[in-house]
C-alpha positions in Angstrom: -1.4 -181.0 37.7 -4.1 -183.2 35.9 -3.4 -185.5 33.0 -5.4 -182.9 30.8 -3.1 -180.2 31.9 0.1 -182.1 31.3 -1.2 -183.2 27.8 -2.1 -179.3 26.9 1.2 -178.3 28.2 3.0 -181.0 26.2 1.1 -180.1 23.0 1.8 -176.3 23.7 5.5 -176.8 24.0 5.5 -178.6 20.7 3.4 -176.2 18.8 4.2 -172.8 20.2 5.9 -171.1 23.3 2.9 -168.7 23.2 0.4 -171.5 23.5 2.4 -173.2 26.0 1.3 -170.4 28.5 -2.1 -170.4 27.5 -2.6 -174.2 27.5 -2.0 -174.3 31.2 -4.9 -172.1 31.7 -7.4 -173.8 29.3 -8.8 -176.0 31.8 -10.0 -173.3 34.1 -11.7 -175.4 36.7 -9.2 -178.3 36.7 -11.7 -181.0 36.0 -9.7 -182.6 33.1 -12.3 -181.6 30.5 -12.4 -178.6 28.2 -15.7 -176.8 27.8 -16.5 -174.5 24.8 -16.1 -171.6 27.1 -12.7 -172.6 28.4 -11.7 -173.3 24.7 -12.9 -169.9 23.7 -10.9 -168.3 26.4 -7.7 -169.3 24.4 -9.0 -170.0 21.1 -11.3 -166.8 20.7 -12.4 -167.9 17.2 -13.8 -171.3 18.1 -17.4 -171.6 16.9 -20.0 -174.0 18.6 -20.0 -175.8 15.2 -16.1 -176.2 15.5 -16.3 -177.4 19.0 -18.9 -179.8 18.1 -16.6 -181.2 15.3 -13.8 -181.7 17.9 -16.2 -183.2 20.5 -16.2 -186.6 18.9 -18.2 -188.3 21.7 -20.6 -185.6 22.0 -20.5 -185.1 25.6 -20.0 -181.3 25.5 -16.5 -181.4 26.7 -13.2 -182.2 25.3 -11.0 -184.8 26.8 -7.3 -185.1 26.1 -7.8 -187.5 23.3 -10.3 -185.3 21.5 -8.0 -182.2 22.0 -5.0 -184.1 20.7 -7.0 -185.3 17.7 -8.1 -181.7 17.0 -4.5 -180.5 17.1 -3.1 -183.3 14.8 -6.1 -182.9 12.4 -5.5 -179.0 12.1 -8.7 -177.9 13.8 -6.8 -176.1 16.5 -4.0 -173.7 15.4 -1.3 -172.7 17.5 -1.8 -169.1 19.0 0.6 -166.4 17.6 1.7 -163.0 19.1 -0.1 -160.0 17.7 
């Protein structure tokens, strides 16, 4: 399990049991970075503009620090059933 996966899982467990299941699958290719496509597979309403706002270093992918910051700042909301 990569550091990113562990971080996503920990955040998910804190935020929502539904998100916990999805967060393990966010990093689809297991490279430790979240692309916009991977983010949109879980957070379907994520726009390119919102993703760019989360991507503070502008490298086109979210690392665990950027993801944690996005959660803490409310840019990512927990998933809900329904």
